mmCIF file of the C-alpha atoms, coordinates in Angstrom:
data_MODEL
# 
_entry.id   MODEL 
# 
loop_
_atom_site.group_PDB 
_atom_site.id 
_atom_site.type_symbol 
_atom_site.label_atom_id 
_atom_site.label_alt_id 
_atom_site.label_comp_id 
_atom_site.label_asym_id 
_atom_site.label_entity_id 
_atom_site.label_seq_id 
_atom_site.pdbx_PDB_ins_code 
_atom_site.Cartn_x 
_atom_site.Cartn_y 
_atom_site.Cartn_z 
_atom_site.occupancy 
_atom_site.B_iso_or_equiv 
_atom_site.pdbx_formal_charge 
_atom_site.auth_seq_id 
_atom_site.auth_comp_id 
_atom_site.auth_asym_id 
_atom_site.auth_atom_id 
_atom_site.pdbx_PDB_model_num 
ATOM 1  C CA . UNK A 1 1  ? -32.160 0.171  38.949 1.00 0.00 ? 1  UNK A CA 1 
ATOM 2  C CA . UNK A 1 2  ? -34.529 0.360  36.023 1.00 0.00 ? 2  UNK A CA 1 
ATOM 3  C CA . UNK A 1 3  ? -35.349 3.324  33.825 1.00 0.00 ? 3  UNK A CA 1 
ATOM 4  C CA . UNK A 1 4  ? -38.752 3.497  35.473 1.00 0.00 ? 4  UNK A CA 1 
ATOM 5  C CA . UNK A 1 5  ? -37.109 3.969  38.884 1.00 0.00 ? 5  UNK A CA 1 
ATOM 6  C CA . UNK A 1 6  ? -34.870 6.727  37.531 1.00 0.00 ? 6  UNK A CA 1 
ATOM 7  C CA . UNK A 1 7  ? -37.817 8.504  35.929 1.00 0.00 ? 7  UNK A CA 1 
ATOM 8  C CA . UNK A 1 8  ? -39.820 8.206  39.158 1.00 0.00 ? 8  UNK A CA 1 
ATOM 9  C CA . UNK A 1 9  ? -36.959 9.691  41.181 1.00 0.00 ? 9  UNK A CA 1 
ATOM 10 C CA . UNK A 1 10 ? -36.506 12.497 38.672 1.00 0.00 ? 10 UNK A CA 1 
ATOM 11 C CA . UNK A 1 11 ? -40.231 13.299 38.779 1.00 0.00 ? 11 UNK A CA 1 
ATOM 12 C CA . UNK A 1 12 ? -40.232 13.331 42.588 1.00 0.00 ? 12 UNK A CA 1 
ATOM 13 C CA . UNK A 1 13 ? -37.160 15.596 42.613 1.00 0.00 ? 13 UNK A CA 1 
ATOM 14 C CA . UNK A 1 14 ? -38.781 18.055 40.207 1.00 0.00 ? 14 UNK A CA 1 
ATOM 15 C CA . UNK A 1 15 ? -41.991 18.125 42.231 1.00 0.00 ? 15 UNK A CA 1 
ATOM 16 C CA . UNK A 1 16 ? -39.975 18.732 45.390 1.00 0.00 ? 16 UNK A CA 1 
ATOM 17 C CA . UNK A 1 17 ? -38.086 21.561 43.682 1.00 0.00 ? 17 UNK A CA 1 
ATOM 18 C CA . UNK A 1 18 ? -41.348 23.240 42.694 1.00 0.00 ? 18 UNK A CA 1 
ATOM 19 C CA . UNK A 1 19 ? -42.766 22.806 46.201 1.00 0.00 ? 19 UNK A CA 1 
ATOM 20 C CA . UNK A 1 20 ? -39.660 24.278 47.811 1.00 0.00 ? 20 UNK A CA 1 
ATOM 21 C CA . UNK A 1 21 ? -39.153 27.169 45.388 1.00 0.00 ? 21 UNK A CA 1 
ATOM 22 C CA . UNK A 1 22 ? -42.840 27.983 44.902 1.00 0.00 ? 22 UNK A CA 1 
ATOM 23 C CA . UNK A 1 23 ? -43.594 30.074 47.987 1.00 0.00 ? 23 UNK A CA 1 
ATOM 24 C CA . UNK A 1 24 ? -40.446 32.152 47.628 1.00 0.00 ? 24 UNK A CA 1 
ATOM 25 C CA . UNK A 1 25 ? -40.942 32.767 43.910 1.00 0.00 ? 25 UNK A CA 1 
ATOM 26 C CA . UNK A 1 26 ? -44.633 33.605 44.247 1.00 0.00 ? 26 UNK A CA 1 
ATOM 27 C CA . UNK A 1 27 ? -44.036 36.115 47.048 1.00 0.00 ? 27 UNK A CA 1 
ATOM 28 C CA . UNK A 1 28 ? -41.152 37.683 45.137 1.00 0.00 ? 28 UNK A CA 1 
ATOM 29 C CA . UNK A 1 29 ? -43.304 37.957 42.005 1.00 0.00 ? 29 UNK A CA 1 
ATOM 30 C CA . UNK A 1 30 ? -46.240 39.517 43.855 1.00 0.00 ? 30 UNK A CA 1 
ATOM 31 C CA . UNK A 1 31 ? -43.991 41.976 45.698 1.00 0.00 ? 31 UNK A CA 1 
ATOM 32 C CA . UNK A 1 32 ? -42.287 42.942 42.437 1.00 0.00 ? 32 UNK A CA 1 
ATOM 33 C CA . UNK A 1 33 ? -45.631 43.555 40.780 1.00 0.00 ? 33 UNK A CA 1 
ATOM 34 C CA . UNK A 1 34 ? -46.945 45.650 43.675 1.00 0.00 ? 34 UNK A CA 1 
ATOM 35 C CA . UNK A 1 35 ? -43.758 47.699 43.855 1.00 0.00 ? 35 UNK A CA 1 
ATOM 36 C CA . UNK A 1 36 ? -43.762 48.261 40.081 1.00 0.00 ? 36 UNK A CA 1 
ATOM 37 C CA . UNK A 1 37 ? -47.380 49.374 40.313 1.00 0.00 ? 37 UNK A CA 1 
ATOM 38 C CA . UNK A 1 38 ? -46.492 51.756 43.131 1.00 0.00 ? 38 UNK A CA 1 
ATOM 39 C CA . UNK A 1 39 ? -43.547 53.122 41.135 1.00 0.00 ? 39 UNK A CA 1 
ATOM 40 C CA . UNK A 1 40 ? -45.754 53.653 38.094 1.00 0.00 ? 40 UNK A CA 1 
ATOM 41 C CA . UNK A 1 41 ? -48.348 55.538 40.104 1.00 0.00 ? 41 UNK A CA 1 
ATOM 42 C CA . UNK A 1 42 ? -45.868 57.721 41.980 1.00 0.00 ? 42 UNK A CA 1 
ATOM 43 C CA . UNK A 1 43 ? -43.279 57.941 39.173 1.00 0.00 ? 43 UNK A CA 1 
ATOM 44 C CA . UNK A 1 44 ? -40.490 57.203 41.661 1.00 0.00 ? 44 UNK A CA 1 
ATOM 45 C CA . UNK A 1 45 ? -37.838 55.100 39.920 1.00 0.00 ? 45 UNK A CA 1 
ATOM 46 C CA . UNK A 1 46 ? -35.466 54.062 42.693 1.00 0.00 ? 46 UNK A CA 1 
ATOM 47 C CA . UNK A 1 47 ? -33.686 50.683 42.444 1.00 0.00 ? 47 UNK A CA 1 
ATOM 48 C CA . UNK A 1 48 ? -33.435 50.164 46.197 1.00 0.00 ? 48 UNK A CA 1 
ATOM 49 C CA . UNK A 1 49 ? -37.207 50.581 46.413 1.00 0.00 ? 49 UNK A CA 1 
ATOM 50 C CA . UNK A 1 50 ? -37.612 47.349 44.448 1.00 0.00 ? 50 UNK A CA 1 
ATOM 51 C CA . UNK A 1 51 ? -34.822 45.382 46.087 1.00 0.00 ? 51 UNK A CA 1 
ATOM 52 C CA . UNK A 1 52 ? -35.292 45.956 49.816 1.00 0.00 ? 52 UNK A CA 1 
ATOM 53 C CA . UNK A 1 53 ? -39.013 45.080 50.145 1.00 0.00 ? 53 UNK A CA 1 
ATOM 54 C CA . UNK A 1 54 ? -38.523 41.927 48.069 1.00 0.00 ? 54 UNK A CA 1 
ATOM 55 C CA . UNK A 1 55 ? -35.549 40.959 50.212 1.00 0.00 ? 55 UNK A CA 1 
ATOM 56 C CA . UNK A 1 56 ? -37.566 41.462 53.390 1.00 0.00 ? 56 UNK A CA 1 
ATOM 57 C CA . UNK A 1 57 ? -40.550 39.510 52.021 1.00 0.00 ? 57 UNK A CA 1 
ATOM 58 C CA . UNK A 1 58 ? -38.389 36.583 50.900 1.00 0.00 ? 58 UNK A CA 1 
ATOM 59 C CA . UNK A 1 59 ? -36.618 36.608 54.259 1.00 0.00 ? 59 UNK A CA 1 
ATOM 60 C CA . UNK A 1 60 ? -39.968 36.412 56.057 1.00 0.00 ? 60 UNK A CA 1 
ATOM 61 C CA . UNK A 1 61 ? -41.117 33.553 53.828 1.00 0.00 ? 61 UNK A CA 1 
ATOM 62 C CA . UNK A 1 62 ? -37.929 31.643 54.578 1.00 0.00 ? 62 UNK A CA 1 
ATOM 63 C CA . UNK A 1 63 ? -38.358 32.390 58.275 1.00 0.00 ? 63 UNK A CA 1 
ATOM 64 C CA . UNK A 1 64 ? -41.916 31.031 58.314 1.00 0.00 ? 64 UNK A CA 1 
ATOM 65 C CA . UNK A 1 65 ? -41.572 28.184 55.797 1.00 0.00 ? 65 UNK A CA 1 
ATOM 66 C CA . UNK A 1 66 ? -37.885 27.315 56.192 1.00 0.00 ? 66 UNK A CA 1 
ATOM 67 C CA . UNK A 1 67 ? -38.528 24.580 58.731 1.00 0.00 ? 67 UNK A CA 1 
ATOM 68 C CA . UNK A 1 68 ? -41.095 22.931 56.458 1.00 0.00 ? 68 UNK A CA 1 
ATOM 69 C CA . UNK A 1 69 ? -38.790 23.266 53.441 1.00 0.00 ? 69 UNK A CA 1 
ATOM 70 C CA . UNK A 1 70 ? -35.901 21.658 55.289 1.00 0.00 ? 70 UNK A CA 1 
ATOM 71 C CA . UNK A 1 71 ? -38.131 18.846 56.586 1.00 0.00 ? 71 UNK A CA 1 
ATOM 72 C CA . UNK A 1 72 ? -39.344 18.106 53.037 1.00 0.00 ? 72 UNK A CA 1 
ATOM 73 C CA . UNK A 1 73 ? -35.799 18.042 51.660 1.00 0.00 ? 73 UNK A CA 1 
ATOM 74 C CA . UNK A 1 74 ? -34.554 15.816 54.485 1.00 0.00 ? 74 UNK A CA 1 
ATOM 75 C CA . UNK A 1 75 ? -37.497 13.411 54.103 1.00 0.00 ? 75 UNK A CA 1 
ATOM 76 C CA . UNK A 1 76 ? -36.851 13.137 50.361 1.00 0.00 ? 76 UNK A CA 1 
ATOM 77 C CA . UNK A 1 77 ? -33.143 12.485 50.916 1.00 0.00 ? 77 UNK A CA 1 
ATOM 78 C CA . UNK A 1 78 ? -33.829 9.925  53.634 1.00 0.00 ? 78 UNK A CA 1 
ATOM 79 C CA . UNK A 1 79 ? -36.278 8.177  51.334 1.00 0.00 ? 79 UNK A CA 1 
ATOM 80 C CA . UNK A 1 80 ? -33.697 7.923  48.566 1.00 0.00 ? 80 UNK A CA 1 
ATOM 81 C CA . UNK A 1 81 ? -30.931 6.732  50.887 1.00 0.00 ? 81 UNK A CA 1 
ATOM 82 C CA . UNK A 1 82 ? -33.287 4.254  52.577 1.00 0.00 ? 82 UNK A CA 1 
ATOM 83 C CA . UNK A 1 83 ? -34.275 2.750  49.224 1.00 0.00 ? 83 UNK A CA 1 
ATOM 84 C CA . UNK A 1 84 ? -30.728 2.225  47.935 1.00 0.00 ? 84 UNK A CA 1 
ATOM 85 C CA . UNK A 1 85 ? -30.739 -1.516 48.766 1.00 0.00 ? 85 UNK A CA 1 
ATOM 86 C CA . UNK A 1 86 ? -34.006 -1.979 46.870 1.00 0.00 ? 86 UNK A CA 1 
ATOM 87 C CA . UNK A 1 87 ? -32.623 -0.151 43.855 1.00 0.00 ? 87 UNK A CA 1 
ATOM 88 C CA . UNK A 1 88 ? -29.495 -2.312 43.840 1.00 0.00 ? 88 UNK A CA 1 
ATOM 89 C CA . UNK A 1 89 ? -31.476 -5.579 43.883 1.00 0.00 ? 89 UNK A CA 1 
ATOM 90 C CA . UNK A 1 90 ? -33.334 -4.778 40.679 1.00 0.00 ? 90 UNK A CA 1 
# 
């Protein structure tokens, strides 16, 4: 296995990590911003007000996109395992 192969695998793994974490992080960020804006306007500073809506939003994202996320992770893993013989020949 050459350095180029290792770098290619590392790049693919990082891209996959961004693709899998992206929707969850973006929704959490947007919900946090909206809740902070709401708290600033109403001057209500309650910790559970920030936690519960974000938890619900992230849960919904995982419910809707979880199947796709798992399929992407499994396809990546199958690709790596399937290419082991090719990596060993180099």
